[in-house]
C-alpha positions as CSV (number, residue, x, y, z in Angstrom):
1,M,-29.1,-157.0,74.0
2,N,-29.9,-156.8,70.2
3,T,-33.7,-156.0,71.6
4,V,-31.7,-153.1,73.0
5,I,-30.0,-152.2,70.3
6,S,-32.7,-152.6,67.7
7,K,-34.7,-150.1,70.0
8,K,-31.9,-147.3,69.7
9,F,-31.3,-147.7,65.9
10,L,-34.8,-147.5,65.5
11,A,-35.0,-144.4,68.0
12,V,-31.9,-143.0,65.9
13,V,-33.8,-143.6,62.5
14,I,-37.0,-141.7,63.5
15,S,-35.6,-138.7,64.9
16,C,-33.1,-138.5,61.9
17,L,-36.6,-138.5,59.8
18,L,-38.4,-136.2,62.3
19,V,-35.2,-133.9,61.8
20,G,-35.5,-134.4,58.0
21,F,-38.6,-133.5,58.0
22,T,-38.2,-130.8,60.0
23,T,-35.5,-129.7,58.1
24,N,-37.9,-130.1,54.9
25,H,-40.7,-128.2,56.6
26,D,-38.4,-125.1,57.4
27,A,-36.9,-125.4,53.7
28,F,-40.2,-125.6,52.3
29,A,-41.1,-121.9,54.4
30,Q,-38.0,-120.8,53.5
31,S,-38.9,-121.5,49.9
32,S,-42.4,-120.1,50.4
33,D,-40.9,-117.2,51.7
34,G,-38.7,-116.8,48.6
35,T,-41.3,-116.9,46.1
36,G,-43.2,-114.2,48.3
37,S,-39.9,-112.4,48.1
38,V,-39.7,-112.8,44.7
39,T,-43.3,-112.2,43.7
40,N,-42.3,-108.9,45.9
41,V,-39.4,-107.7,43.8
42,S,-41.4,-108.4,40.8
43,K,-44.1,-106.3,41.8
44,Q,-41.0,-103.6,43.0
45,E,-39.5,-104.0,39.7
46,E,-43.0,-103.7,38.0
47,K,-43.6,-100.7,39.8
48,E,-40.0,-99.2,39.0
49,H,-40.5,-99.7,35.4
50,Q,-44.0,-98.3,35.3
51,D,-42.2,-95.0,37.6
52,E,-39.5,-95.2,34.7
53,H,-41.9,-95.5,31.6
54,E,-43.9,-92.7,33.5
55,H,-40.8,-90.6,34.1
56,E,-39.6,-91.1,30.4
57,K,-43.5,-90.1,29.1
58,G,-43.1,-87.3,31.2
59,H,-39.7,-86.6,30.1
60,E,-40.8,-86.7,26.8
61,E,-43.6,-84.2,27.3
62,D,-41.2,-82.0,29.2
63,K,-39.0,-82.5,25.7
64,G,-42.2,-81.8,24.0
65,D,-43.3,-78.9,26.0
66,H,-39.6,-77.7,25.6
67,D,-39.6,-78.0,21.4
68,E,-43.2,-76.0,22.3
69,H,-41.5,-73.5,24.1
70,G,-38.4,-73.5,21.4
71,H,-41.3,-73.2,18.7
72,E,-42.5,-70.3,20.6
73,G,-39.0,-68.8,20.9
74,G,-38.8,-69.5,17.1
75,N,-41.8,-67.1,16.7
76,K,-40.4,-64.4,18.9
77,E,-37.0,-64.7,16.7
78,G,-39.3,-64.3,13.6
79,E,-41.3,-61.1,14.8
80,E,-37.8,-60.1,16.3
81,G,-37.3,-60.1,12.0
82,H,-40.1,-58.6,11.4
83,E,-39.1,-55.5,13.2
84,E,-35.8,-55.7,11.5
85,G,-36.9,-56.1,7.5
86,I,-39.6,-55.4,5.3
87,T,-40.8,-55.8,1.5
88,I,-42.2,-52.7,-0.1
89,D,-43.8,-52.8,-3.7
90,P,-42.7,-50.5,-6.2
91,K,-46.6,-49.2,-6.2
92,K,-46.5,-49.1,-2.7
93,M,-43.3,-46.9,-2.3
94,S,-44.1,-44.3,-5.3
95,L,-47.6,-44.3,-3.1
96,A,-45.8,-43.5,0.3
97,N,-43.6,-41.0,-2.0
98,I,-40.6,-43.4,-0.6
99,K,-36.9,-42.2,-1.9
100,V,-34.0,-44.1,-1.6
101,E,-30.5,-42.7,-2.4
102,S,-26.8,-43.7,-2.0
103,V,-25.3,-41.9,1.2
104,K,-21.3,-40.9,0.2
105,P,-18.9,-38.6,2.2
106,E,-19.5,-35.2,1.1
107,Y,-18.8,-31.4,2.2
108,Q,-22.0,-30.6,4.5
109,F,-22.5,-27.2,6.4
110,S,-22.9,-26.2,9.7
111,T,-25.5,-23.8,10.5
112,V,-25.7,-20.6,12.7
113,Y,-29.5,-19.4,13.2
114,A,-30.7,-15.6,13.2
115,P,-33.7,-14.0,12.7
116,G,-34.1,-12.1,9.7
117,E,-36.5,-9.6,8.0
118,I,-36.9,-8.9,4.2
119,K,-36.1,-4.9,3.3
120,A,-36.7,-3.7,-0.5
121,N,-33.5,-3.7,-2.3
122,G,-32.1,-0.1,-1.6
123,Y,-30.0,0.1,-4.5
124,K,-33.1,-0.6,-6.9
125,S,-35.2,1.5,-4.9
126,Y,-36.5,4.4,-6.0
127,V,-38.9,7.5,-3.7
128,V,-41.3,9.2,-5.8
129,S,-41.7,12.7,-3.8
130,P,-42.6,16.7,-5.1
131,R,-39.6,19.3,-5.3
132,T,-41.5,21.9,-4.6
133,E,-45.2,22.4,-2.2
134,S,-47.4,20.8,-4.0
135,V,-51.4,20.0,-4.5
136,I,-51.9,16.0,-5.0
137,I,-54.6,16.2,-8.0
138,S,-54.5,12.8,-9.6
139,R,-52.9,9.1,-8.9
140,H,-52.1,7.0,-12.1
141,A,-50.6,3.9,-10.1
142,A,-51.8,1.9,-7.1
143,L,-50.4,0.4,-4.5
144,G,-49.1,-3.0,-5.4
145,E,-48.7,-2.4,-9.1
146,H,-46.1,-2.9,-11.3
147,V,-44.8,-0.1,-13.2
148,E,-42.6,0.3,-16.5
149,I,-40.0,3.0,-17.0
150,G,-41.6,6.2,-17.9
151,Q,-45.3,5.4,-16.8
152,K,-47.5,8.1,-15.4
153,L,-47.7,7.9,-11.7
154,V,-49.7,11.1,-9.7
155,T,-50.3,14.8,-11.1
156,L,-49.4,17.6,-9.1
157,F,-50.4,21.5,-9.1
158,S,-47.7,24.2,-7.7
159,E,-47.8,27.4,-7.9
160,A,-44.0,27.6,-8.1
161,M,-44.1,25.2,-10.7
162,A,-46.8,27.8,-12.4
163,Q,-44.3,30.4,-12.1
164,A,-41.4,28.7,-14.0
165,Q,-43.2,27.2,-16.7
166,A,-44.0,31.1,-17.4
167,D,-40.4,32.1,-17.4
168,Y,-39.2,29.3,-19.1
169,L,-42.1,29.9,-22.3
170,I,-41.4,33.7,-22.1
171,A,-37.5,33.0,-21.9
172,S,-38.0,30.1,-25.2
173,T,-39.5,33.1,-27.1
174,E,-37.0,35.5,-26.7
175,W,-34.0,33.2,-27.9
176,Q,-36.0,31.7,-31.0
177,R,-36.1,35.2,-31.5
178,V,-32.8,36.5,-30.8
179,K,-31.3,33.4,-32.6
180,K,-33.2,34.0,-35.7
181,L,-32.1,37.3,-36.3
182,G,-28.3,36.4,-36.1
183,N,-25.3,38.2,-35.4
184,K,-25.6,41.0,-37.6
185,T,-28.9,42.1,-36.4
186,V,-28.0,41.9,-32.3
187,S,-25.6,42.2,-30.7
188,E,-22.9,39.1,-29.5
189,S,-24.3,40.0,-26.1
190,R,-27.8,40.2,-26.3
191,L,-27.9,36.8,-28.0
192,L,-25.6,35.5,-24.9
193,Q,-28.2,37.1,-22.2
194,A,-31.3,35.0,-24.0
195,E,-29.5,32.1,-24.5
196,T,-28.4,32.3,-20.6
197,T,-32.1,33.2,-19.8
198,Y,-33.2,30.0,-21.8
199,N,-30.8,27.3,-20.3
200,A,-32.0,28.8,-16.6
201,S,-34.9,28.4,-17.3
202,Y,-35.3,25.0,-18.8
203,G,-32.8,23.9,-16.0
204,K,-35.3,25.1,-12.9
205,L,-38.1,23.2,-15.0
206,I,-35.9,19.7,-14.5
207,A,-35.2,20.7,-11.3
208,L,-38.7,20.9,-10.3
209,G,-38.9,17.3,-11.8
210,L,-40.2,18.0,-15.3
211,T,-39.4,15.6,-18.1
212,E,-37.7,16.8,-21.5
213,K,-41.0,15.5,-23.3
214,A,-43.1,17.8,-20.7
215,I,-41.2,20.9,-21.0
216,D,-41.0,20.8,-25.1
217,G,-45.0,20.6,-24.5
218,I,-45.4,23.7,-23.2
219,S,-47.2,26.2,-25.0
220,N,-49.4,29.6,-24.9
221,K,-52.2,27.4,-26.2
222,D,-52.9,25.6,-23.1
223,I,-52.9,28.2,-20.1
224,K,-55.1,26.0,-18.2
225,A,-52.2,23.4,-18.1
226,F,-50.1,25.8,-16.1
227,G,-48.7,24.5,-12.5
228,Q,-49.4,20.8,-13.3
229,Y,-47.1,18.2,-13.6
230,T,-47.0,14.5,-13.6
231,L,-44.1,12.5,-11.3
232,I,-43.0,9.5,-13.7
233,A,-41.5,6.6,-12.9
234,Q,-37.6,6.8,-13.1
235,R,-37.1,2.7,-13.1
236,E,-39.3,-0.5,-13.4
237,G,-40.3,-1.6,-10.1
238,V,-44.0,-2.7,-8.2
239,V,-45.6,0.5,-5.7
240,L,-44.9,-0.3,-2.1
241,Q,-45.9,2.6,-0.8
242,D,-48.7,5.5,-1.6
243,D,-49.8,7.2,1.3
244,F,-51.5,9.7,0.0
245,I,-54.9,10.9,-0.6
246,Q,-56.0,13.3,-3.8
247,G,-56.5,16.8,-2.8
248,Q,-53.6,16.5,-0.2
249,R,-51.0,19.4,0.1
250,V,-47.2,18.0,0.3
251,D,-44.0,19.9,0.8
252,A,-41.2,19.5,-1.1
253,G,-39.5,16.0,-0.4
254,D,-42.2,14.7,1.4
255,S,-42.8,10.5,0.1
256,V,-45.9,10.1,-2.2
257,M,-44.9,6.5,-3.6
258,L,-41.7,4.1,-3.4
259,L,-40.7,1.9,-6.0
260,A,-38.5,-1.1,-6.2
261,D,-37.7,-3.8,-7.7
262,E,-38.5,-6.7,-5.7
263,K,-36.3,-8.9,-8.3
264,Q,-33.2,-8.5,-5.9
265,L,-33.8,-8.2,-2.3
266,W,-32.3,-7.6,1.1
267,V,-32.8,-9.8,4.3
268,E,-31.4,-8.1,7.5
269,A,-30.1,-10.4,9.8
270,K,-29.8,-9.7,13.7
271,V,-26.7,-11.3,15.1
272,S,-26.1,-11.2,18.7
273,P,-22.7,-9.1,19.1
274,N,-21.3,-11.7,21.5
275,K,-21.6,-14.3,18.7
276,K,-18.4,-14.6,16.7
277,L,-19.0,-15.5,13.0
278,N,-16.2,-15.4,10.5
279,L,-18.0,-14.4,7.5
280,S,-17.0,-12.6,4.6
281,I,-18.7,-11.3,1.1
282,D,-20.5,-13.8,-0.8
283,S,-20.6,-16.3,2.3
284,P,-23.8,-18.6,1.6
285,A,-26.9,-19.0,4.1
286,V,-30.4,-20.6,4.0
287,L,-33.8,-18.5,4.4
288,K,-36.5,-20.1,5.6
289,L,-40.3,-19.4,5.0
290,E,-43.5,-21.4,5.3
291,G,-41.6,-24.7,4.8
292,Q,-39.8,-23.0,1.6
293,S,-36.2,-22.3,1.5
294,Y,-34.5,-19.6,-0.2
295,N,-30.8,-19.3,-1.3
296,A,-29.0,-15.8,-0.1
297,K,-25.6,-14.7,0.0
298,V,-23.8,-12.2,2.6
299,I,-23.3,-8.7,1.1
300,Q,-22.5,-6.2,3.6
301,E,-21.9,-6.8,7.4
302,A,-22.7,-4.1,9.8
303,H,-19.8,-2.7,12.5
304,T,-22.1,-0.8,14.9
305,I,-25.1,-2.3,16.9
306,D,-28.7,-1.3,16.8
307,P,-29.6,1.3,19.8
308,I,-33.1,-0.9,20.1
309,T,-32.4,-4.6,19.4
310,R,-29.0,-4.4,20.9
311,T,-27.6,-6.7,17.7
312,R,-25.3,-6.7,14.9
313,I,-27.0,-6.4,11.2
314,I,-26.0,-8.9,8.5
315,R,-27.6,-7.6,5.3
316,L,-27.9,-10.7,2.4
317,G,-29.4,-10.4,-0.8
318,V,-31.5,-13.3,-2.0
319,D,-32.8,-13.6,-5.8
320,N,-36.6,-13.2,-5.5
321,S,-37.5,-13.9,-9.6
322,D,-40.3,-15.9,-8.2
323,D,-41.8,-12.9,-6.5
324,N,-42.7,-15.2,-3.6
325,L,-40.6,-13.1,-0.9
326,H,-42.2,-9.5,-0.2
327,S,-40.8,-6.2,1.8
328,G,-41.6,-6.8,5.9
329,M,-41.7,-10.5,5.8
330,F,-39.4,-12.0,8.6
331,V,-37.8,-15.1,7.8
332,K,-35.2,-17.8,9.5
333,V,-31.6,-17.0,8.6
334,Y,-29.3,-20.3,8.1
335,F,-25.6,-19.2,7.9
336,Q,-23.6,-22.0,6.6
337,F,-20.4,-22.9,7.2
338,A,-18.6,-25.9,5.5
339,T,-16.9,-28.7,6.9
340,K,-13.2,-29.1,6.2
341,Q,-13.5,-32.8,5.6
342,K,-16.0,-34.9,4.1
343,V,-18.7,-36.5,5.8
344,M,-21.7,-39.4,5.5
345,A,-24.5,-37.3,6.4
346,V,-28.0,-38.0,6.0
347,P,-31.6,-36.1,6.3
348,E,-33.2,-35.7,9.9
349,E,-36.0,-37.8,8.8
350,A,-34.1,-40.2,7.4
351,L,-33.6,-41.0,11.5
352,I,-35.8,-43.4,13.2
353,R,-35.3,-44.3,16.8
354,S,-35.6,-48.4,17.8
355,A,-37.7,-50.4,20.4
356,D,-34.7,-50.2,22.7
357,G,-34.0,-46.5,21.6
358,D,-31.0,-46.6,19.4
359,W,-30.8,-44.5,16.3
360,T,-31.2,-46.3,13.1
361,V,-31.8,-46.0,9.2
362,F,-33.3,-48.3,6.8
363,V,-30.8,-50.2,4.1
364,E,-31.8,-51.3,1.1
365,D,-29.7,-54.5,0.9
366,H,-32.3,-55.4,-2.6
367,P,-34.9,-53.6,-4.7
368,G,-38.1,-52.8,-2.3
369,E,-36.5,-54.8,0.6
370,F,-35.3,-52.5,4.1
371,K,-33.8,-53.5,7.1
372,A,-33.1,-51.5,9.9
373,V,-29.3,-50.7,10.6
374,E,-28.2,-49.1,14.0
375,I,-25.8,-46.3,13.7
376,E,-24.2,-43.6,15.8
377,L,-25.2,-39.8,15.5
378,G,-22.6,-37.2,15.0
379,R,-22.5,-33.4,14.4
380,A,-26.1,-31.5,13.3
381,L,-25.5,-30.3,9.9
382,G,-28.7,-28.2,9.4
383,G,-31.1,-30.2,8.2
384,F,-28.8,-33.0,7.6
385,R,-26.6,-35.1,10.5
386,E,-23.6,-36.7,10.8
387,I,-23.8,-40.7,10.8
388,I,-21.6,-43.2,11.4
389,G,-21.4,-47.3,11.3
390,L,-22.4,-47.1,7.4
391,D,-20.4,-48.5,4.2
392,S,-19.9,-45.5,1.3
393,G,-22.4,-45.9,-1.2
394,T,-25.2,-47.7,1.2
395,R,-28.6,-47.4,-0.4
396,I,-31.3,-45.9,2.8
397,V,-34.2,-44.6,2.9
398,T,-34.0,-40.5,3.1
399,K,-37.7,-40.1,2.7
400,G,-40.5,-41.8,3.9
401,A,-38.6,-43.9,6.6
402,F,-41.5,-43.5,9.0
403,F,-44.1,-45.5,6.8
404,V,-41.1,-47.7,6.9
405,A,-41.4,-47.9,10.4
406,S,-44.9,-48.2,10.5
407,E,-45.4,-50.9,8.0
408,I,-42.3,-53.3,9.7
409,A,-44.2,-52.4,13.0
410,K,-47.1,-54.5,11.5
411,G,-45.0,-57.4,11.3
412,G,-46.2,-58.8,7.8
413,F,-42.2,-59.5,6.8
414,D,-40.5,-62.7,7.2
415,P,-36.5,-62.3,7.0
416,H,-36.1,-65.6,5.9
417,N,-38.6,-65.7,3.4
418,H,-40.5,-68.8,5.1
């Protein structure tokens, strides 16, 4: 019995030992499997850590690229700043003929264009012509020559003049003789007749163009000079025409020379009859010829239409004291009409288009430092243009703006002085 119990107890112990061994083996296996899992996890964590490190490194590189891109953006901004401003030293400004002025509201003039031609002043011109049929013997003045009052122009011969001079010589001699005898010897009627004949012969010579000095020089001592007479300048001026040759026969009233005072000239502007211009006497106008401008004033306005050109003639007067204008020249006439209110306006050459097509002017913030400022354009006012967007008193480049723009285009200016 005891033996059976002992065998049963031994079997239980062996079974327990076998179960324990199996359990420990499984635990050991599980432990071994757990260690491998930890190892795998460690490797995975290391790999994830490495990936994060690489991701952070890549992020830093992206950030670096972004910074570099931002830096490049900053350079672009700097380049845009280059397009906005520049500093020019006074010496360079002087060489480039850059002019800076303050812009303030002022009365400006709108203009209306019309073609014009310069004419001699008809009120100060003189046509030299014989008053009887004559033959030209010699000239004393040439085309374009400036002559003074009383200067000899041309000498002519006329049969009618010879007869008139002879009649005058006879009448003058008789009048002097009768007048010397007096009333006691000669009757009153004889005195009156002699005086009347003398006056008539004298007046005839005056009518034929002789001067008092020339008449007083008539005498019997110079018979060969009978019939010859000289026309002189009745006023100061320039010889504009002398269409004749020596020996030519001319009729009474034919133009031999034309004298004109070119200190004051006329300009005849041709305006369309449909164009309504409210012009009054002394209305201002500007004449332009080969880059030069001349001030003129309206003096007359025709109320008829030219049958050939079908235009209306407006006559202007212009001062020509510097003798730059001459009859026959064609000019551009710009009639000026003042604005009702003061406006801000700048010369056309002060306007520059920016890269985006907007109109700009160059403003001087500090001496020699310029930047482009966008403005809006208004009315065209002759050589000026109304602008909107600037304060009164702003100093801008009115001459040489193109040079400033070309300098800015070179990109040699840092607006922040970096």
